[in-house]
Structures are given as C-alpha cells and as structure tokens.
C-alpha positions in Angstrom: -98.7 -84.9 150.4 -99.6 -88.1 152.4 -96.7 -90.2 153.6 -97.6 -93.8 154.2 -96.0 -95.5 157.2 -93.4 -98.2 156.2 -93.2 -96.9 152.7 -90.5 -94.2 153.1 -86.9 -93.8 154.2 -85.4 -90.6 155.7 -82.0 -90.0 154.1 -79.3 -87.3 154.5 -77.6 -85.2 151.8 -74.6 -87.5 151.7 -76.8 -90.6 151.1 -78.7 -88.7 148.4 -75.4 -87.8 146.6 -74.2 -91.4 146.7 -77.5 -92.8 145.5 -77.3 -90.3 142.6 -73.8 -91.4 141.7 -74.9 -95.0 141.6 -78.0 -94.2 139.5 -75.8 -92.3 137.0 -73.3 -95.2 136.7 -70.4 -93.1 138.0 -69.5 -95.8 140.6 -69.4 -98.6 138.1 -71.5 -100.6 135.7 -73.9 -101.5 138.6 -76.6 -98.8 138.7 -78.8 -100.4 141.4 -78.5 -101.3 145.1 -76.9 -104.8 145.2 -78.5 -107.9 146.5 -77.0 -110.5 148.8 -75.3 -112.6 146.0 -73.8 -109.5 144.4 -72.6 -108.3 147.8 -70.9 -111.7 148.5 -69.2 -111.5 145.1 -67.7 -108.1 146.0 -66.6 -109.3 149.4 -65.0 -112.5 148.1 -63.3 -111.2 144.9 -63.2 -107.5 145.2 -64.8 -107.4 141.7 -68.2 -107.2 140.0 -68.5 -108.4 136.5 -64.7 -108.2 136.1 -64.4 -104.7 137.4 -62.7 -103.8 140.7 -65.2 -102.6 143.4 -63.7 -101.4 146.7 -67.0 -101.4 148.4 -70.3 -103.2 147.8 -73.2 -100.9 146.8 -75.5 -101.9 149.7 -77.8 -99.7 151.7 -79.0 -100.5 155.3 -81.4 -97.8 156.5 -82.6 -98.0 160.1 -86.2 -98.9 159.4 -85.5 -101.6 156.7 -87.1 -104.3 158.8 -90.5 -102.7 158.3 -90.2 -102.2 154.6 -92.1 -104.7 152.3 -90.6 -106.2 149.2 -92.3 -105.1 146.1 -93.2 -101.6 147.4 -91.9 -98.3 146.0 -90.0 -96.9 148.9 -90.0 -93.1 148.9 -86.8 -91.2 149.9 -87.3 -88.3 152.2 -84.8 -85.4 152.6 -85.8 -82.6 155.0 -89.4 -83.7 154.7 -89.5 -83.7 150.9 -89.7 -86.7 148.5 -86.5 -86.7 146.4 -86.7 -90.1 144.9 -87.6 -93.7 145.4 -86.3 -97.3 145.5 -88.2 -100.2 144.0 -87.6 -102.7 146.8 -86.8 -106.1 145.3 -84.9 -107.9 148.1 -83.8 -107.7 151.7 -81.0 -109.5 153.5 -79.1 -109.4 156.7 -76.2 -107.0 156.9 -72.8 -108.5 157.5 -71.3 -105.8 159.7 -67.8 -107.1 159.3 -67.5 -105.1 156.1 -68.2 -101.4 155.3 -70.6 -100.4 152.5 -70.3 -97.5 150.0 -72.3 -95.4 152.4 -69.8 -95.9 155.3 -66.6 -96.0 153.3 -65.2 -92.9 155.0 -65.2 -94.3 158.5 -63.7 -97.3 160.2 -66.7 -97.6 162.5 -69.4 -100.0 161.5 -71.7 -99.3 164.5 -74.0 -97.1 162.5 -74.8 -99.8 159.9 -78.4 -101.0 160.0 -79.4 -104.7 160.6 -81.0 -105.2 157.2 -79.9 -104.3 153.7 -82.2 -103.5 150.8 -81.7 -103.9 147.1 -83.5 -102.6 144.1 -83.6 -100.0 141.4 -83.0 -96.3 142.3 -84.6 -93.2 140.9 -83.6 -89.8 142.1 -85.8 -86.9 141.0 -84.2 -83.7 139.8 -80.7 -85.1 140.3 -78.0 -82.5 140.4 -75.4 -85.2 139.6 -77.4 -86.1 136.4 -77.4 -82.4 135.4 -73.7 -82.0 135.9 -73.0 -85.2 133.9 -75.1 -83.9 131.0 -73.3 -80.6 131.1 -70.0 -82.4 130.9 -71.2 -84.4 127.9 -72.0 -81.1 126.1 -68.6 -79.6 126.9 -66.8 -82.8 125.8 -68.7 -82.9 122.5 -68.2 -79.2 121.7 -64.4 -79.6 122.2 -64.4 -83.0 120.6 -62.1 -83.9 123.5 -60.3 -87.2 123.2 -57.7 -86.8 126.0 -59.6 -86.1 129.2 -57.6 -86.0 132.5 -59.2 -85.9 135.9 -58.0 -84.7 139.3 -59.9 -85.4 142.6 -59.0 -82.7 145.1 -60.4 -80.7 148.1 -58.2 -77.6 147.4 -58.3 -76.8 151.1 -56.8 -74.3 150.3 -55.8 -73.8 146.7 -52.0 -73.2 146.7 -49.2 -72.8 144.2 -48.4 -76.6 144.1 -52.0 -77.2 143.0 -51.5 -74.6 140.3 -48.4 -76.3 139.1 -50.2 -79.6 139.0 -53.1 -78.1 137.1 -50.9 -76.4 134.5 -48.9 -79.6 133.9 -52.2 -81.5 133.4 -53.7 -78.9 131.0 -50.6 -79.1 128.8 -51.2 -82.7 128.1 -55.0 -82.9 127.8 -57.8 -81.7 125.6 -60.1 -81.3 128.7 -59.4 -81.4 132.4 -62.0 -82.4 135.0 -61.6 -81.2 138.5 -63.7 -83.3 140.9 -64.0 -80.9 143.8 -64.7 -82.7 147.1 -65.7 -81.8 150.6 -63.0 -81.0 153.2 -62.2 -83.9 155.5 -61.0 -82.0 158.6 -63.4 -80.1 160.8 -61.6 -76.9 160.2 -61.9 -77.3 156.4 -63.1 -74.4 154.3 -66.8 -74.2 153.3 -67.4 -75.9 149.9 -69.1 -72.9 148.4 -66.0 -70.8 149.2 -63.7 -73.4 147.7 -65.8 -73.5 144.5 -65.8 -69.7 144.4 -62.0 -69.2 144.6 -61.4 -72.1 142.2 -63.7 -70.5 139.6 -62.0 -67.1 140.1 -58.6 -68.7 139.7 -59.6 -70.5 136.5 -61.2 -67.5 134.9 -58.1 -65.3 135.6 -55.2 -67.6 135.1 -56.2 -70.7 133.1 -58.1 -71.5 129.9 -61.6 -71.8 131.3 -63.0 -73.5 128.2 -60.7 -76.5 128.8 -61.5 -77.1 132.4 -64.7 -78.6 133.8 -65.5 -78.4 137.5 -67.5 -81.4 138.8 -68.7 -80.4 142.3 -69.2 -83.3 144.8 -70.9 -81.1 147.4 -72.4 -82.8 150.5 -70.8 -86.1 149.5 -68.3 -87.6 152.0 -67.3 -90.6 149.8 -64.1 -89.0 148.5 -63.2 -86.4 151.2 -60.8 -88.5 153.2 -58.9 -89.9 150.1 -58.7 -93.2 151.9 -59.4 -95.2 148.7 -57.9 -93.7 145.6 -59.5 -96.6 143.6 -62.8 -94.8 143.9 -61.3 -91.8 142.2 -60.2 -93.8 139.2 -63.7 -95.4 139.1 -65.6 -92.1 139.0 -63.1 -90.6 136.5 -63.4 -93.5 134.1 -67.1 -93.7 134.3 -67.5 -90.0 133.5 -65.4 -90.6 130.4 -61.9 -89.5 131.5 -58.8 -91.3 130.0 -56.3 -90.3 132.7 -56.2 -89.7 136.4 -53.5 -87.5 138.0 -52.6 -87.9 141.7 -49.8 -86.7 143.8 -47.3 -89.1 145.3 -48.3 -88.0 148.8 -51.9 -88.9 148.1 -53.5 -90.6 151.2 -54.0 -94.3 150.6 -51.9 -94.5 147.5 -49.6 -97.1 149.0 -46.6 -96.7 146.7 -44.1 -99.6 146.6 -41.4 -100.8 144.3 -41.4 -104.1 142.3 -38.3 -104.8 140.4 -37.2 -101.2 140.7 -40.5 -100.1 139.2 -42.8 -97.9 141.2 -46.3 -99.5 141.8 -49.5 -98.3 143.5 -52.8 -99.9 144.4 -54.2 -98.1 141.5 -52.4 -100.3 139.0 -55.2 -102.9 139.4 -57.9 -100.4 138.8 -56.2 -99.0 135.8 -56.1 -102.5 134.2 -59.8 -103.2 134.9 -61.1 -99.8 133.9 -58.6 -98.9 131.1 -57.6 -95.6 132.6 -54.1 -94.4 132.8 -53.0 -93.3 136.3 -50.2 -90.7 136.5 -48.5 -90.2 139.9 -46.8 -86.8 140.1 -43.9 -86.1 142.4 -44.1 -83.6 145.3 -43.8 -79.9 144.2 -41.8 -77.5 146.4 -40.3 -74.0 146.1 -36.5 -74.1 146.0 -34.8 -71.0 147.4 -31.8 -71.7 145.1 -33.7 -72.5 141.9 -36.0 -69.6 142.8 -39.0 -71.4 141.4 -41.4 -74.3 141.9 -39.7 -77.6 141.2 -40.4 -81.3 141.8 -38.4 -83.1 144.4 -37.2 -85.5 141.6 -35.8 -82.8 139.4 -34.2 -80.4 142.0 -30.6 -81.3 142.9 -30.7 -79.2 146.1 -31.4 -80.6 149.5 -34.7 -80.5 151.4 -33.2 -77.7 153.6 -33.6 -75.4 150.6 -37.2 -76.4 150.0 -40.4 -74.6 151.0 -43.2 -77.1 151.3 -46.9 -76.5 150.4 -48.5 -78.0 153.4 -52.2 -77.5 153.2 -52.9 -77.9 156.9 -50.2 -75.3 157.9 -51.5 -72.8 155.3 -55.0 -73.3 156.6 -53.8 -72.7 160.2 -52.2 -69.4 159.1 -55.4 -68.3 157.4 -57.6 -69.4 160.3 -55.4 -67.3 162.6 -55.9 -64.3 160.4 -52.4 -64.3 158.9 -52.1 -63.9 155.1 -49.6 -66.4 153.7 -46.7 -65.1 151.5 -47.5 -65.0 147.8 -44.9 -67.7 147.2 -47.4 -70.1 148.8 -50.7 -68.8 147.5 -52.0 -66.2 145.1 -53.1 -63.0 146.7 -56.6 -63.3 145.1 -57.2 -66.7 146.8 -55.8 -65.9 150.3 -57.6 -62.5 150.3 -60.9 -64.1 149.4 -60.5 -66.7 152.2 -59.6 -64.2 154.9 -62.4 -61.8 154.0 -64.8 -64.8 154.3 -63.4 -66.0 157.6 -63.2 -62.5 159.1 -66.0 -60.4 157.6 -65.9 -56.7 158.4 -62.7 -57.2 160.3 -61.3 -53.7 160.1 -62.9 -50.5 161.4 -62.5 -47.5 159.1 -61.2 -49.7 156.4 -61.6 -47.0 153.7 -59.5 -44.5 155.7 -56.8 -47.1 156.4 -56.6 -48.0 152.7 -56.4 -44.3 151.7 -53.8 -43.5 154.4 -51.5 -46.4 153.5 -51.7 -46.9 149.7 -51.6 -44.7 146.6 -54.9 -43.8 145.1 -56.0 -41.9 141.9 -57.7 -39.2 144.0 -61.2 -40.6 143.5 -62.8 -42.0 146.6 -63.9 -45.5 146.0 -65.2 -48.0 148.5 -62.7 -50.8 149.1 -63.6 -54.3 150.2 -61.6 -56.3 152.8 -60.5 -58.6 149.9 -58.9 -55.6 148.0 -57.2 -54.5 151.2 -55.5 -57.9 151.7 -54.4 -58.0 148.1 -52.8 -54.5 148.3 -51.1 -55.5 151.5 -49.6 -58.5 149.9 -48.4 -56.5 146.9 -46.7 -54.1 149.3 -45.0 -57.1 151.1 -43.4 -58.0 147.8 -41.9 -54.6 147.3 -38.1 -54.3 148.0 -36.5 -51.2 149.6 -32.9 -50.5 148.9 -31.1 -47.9 150.9 
C-alpha cells in the first residue's frame, strides 16, 4: 500500500463513527460534509432544508491546507485506509462555532483552520451493517410503532428497567441507542453491552428490542443536546423518543401551564413524538418503584436511583442492594472490575452456602449473586 503525501487524512475512531453516521443519513438529510454556504445557513437559521440542525456537518482536519480540491482524500485509521472523501471545496473555519465533530466540548481550540466539504464513503461501515440489521428486524415484525431511548446505562439500574418496561408496553419495537460513558470512571462499553444483552434475554422480550451500539462515538455521551437524539431516532425510522425529565440539556419550562422542552421544535420538524417521563424512585411506604408524580409520599420516603452514586459503590467493591440493581448486573460489573478478587473462592462458597453435594467450580459472578440472595433473607427470632 502506497500512501501519497497530501492525499490522506489521519482520523480517530470517534471521527470515523460520525462520518459513518453522516453517510448513512442518520444525522439528517445531508449525507455529505457541508460547504461554506450550507454552514452559514445552519449558523444563521439553525436549520437545513427546513430541518433543525444543532451543529453544521463540517470537518476541519489539521492538514487541510495541503489538500487539493478534486482529489480523493483517503481516510487513515491506525495506518489502514477505512474510507475516502471526494474533496469538492475548502473554506476558512469560523472558530466561533462548534462543529458536529466537537459538539461534546465547549473548547474550540482543537478545530483546524480550514474546513473541507465533499461526499463521504466509508468502507465496511459497522453503522451501515447495524442499520441494515435494524431494517430486517423492523420488516420481520412489521413494526409501526417504534420507540427509541438514548442512554449510557452506566450502570443499568431498576429505574432504567421501569422505563424500558413502560416503553415496551406501548411499542411494537424498542430501539436502545447505547452510548459511551461521559465520565472518566464510566464502565467499559463492551461490559455495558454485555449486561444489557443479558438483562434483555432474561427479563424482557428480546425479539422486540433492538440494540444500536454507538461505540467509540462521543457525539451523544454527554447528553448536552437532546435534539441530536431525536434526529438519529427519526432518521433510523423511529416514531417516538422517550427521555427522562432529568435528562441533561432538556431545558424544561412551562408555557401557559403546559410543560415544554427544547425538543418541541425538533419534534415538529422531524415528525417524531417526544415523551418526557417523570423521575422514578422507590417509595418505602408504597414498597415499589413509583414516579414522583404519582406517589403522594414526600421525598424523605424515596430512594433515588443515582447512577453516579451506584457507580461509586461498585468501584469501591460494594455490591448495591437488590432494590437498586438486579444481582445479575451488579455481579457482572464487580467481577469485571475486580477479577480473581477472592482467594479460595470455591472453599468460601462451599463453607457459606448450601450445595447439592457435587463440587462445581463457582465464578466470582455467582458468588456475588448468592451473597445478594442471602442479604435478602429475613431471620425471625
């Protein structure tokens, strides 16, 4: 393979993912890198061809000055060619605004001096494959009501489960856009996908749930712009988007005693219904998960599903009570964070818990689950 100077761009996994989303039309009707006029239209009106666009689809690689218009610019990731851009135009980058590639940060210092525009082609696109798989599932189910959730599940707790069940009850098909964790102490994406799949297989109808993994893509992980979530949901083919009222960037307000959010504008442009769910808590009087709207008891009776606090417990090696998380999920996370944590685990298991007399090797995960089951037992004198 011969790489010609000034005919290639080195990109990272995040940039590859966003370019793939653009090519597949999942970020709007525009499937190319925008030129200067299109960029100005977005910055001036916030729309492109009548559709709301929160960020212009512009790309400003570091060596753009040396790239020649008319060339096929190869995209390099870890030394391998993963696609190309047919370079049509170049223009000066207005650093007063962020682009789709820098939407997750308020810093504009990393933006290049020159933007490039043109058609994109990504080879062996994983996003394209996922999109095609979704189409098959949709056709097989003849799904008409398709509801989307965009979430990091960091970690997956009982409130997430309540939201999922509510969504499934009212849809033919549910799409879970699984996104990267925003915080540095977030769980590994593969681990999150693993415990989500296990939960779905054991507790939900798996044929009516489609996982759309957005691995190595930082575009959605901070939840700063929920408009992007309605855009990707609609362009995949979803008819509804469900978000929680505590969603970052939702910006709820009241107009004539009617609750409004910034998503109202996007729902008009894209024809997607946005449902804002109330906060779910565990009430120690109701003895069940309830919404803060429906429960008559005060907040001093509510246990809150705070993702960061649950994550802190797990990172500290403490298994959360089952009222917060299912034992299968917390056990999987702990065994991943602390592999081979216990010495003589098999002996400890046999000494503490009932067995059928047959010696079987027990994994850390099974030990945590059995420990939680024992925590739930009551002893009456």
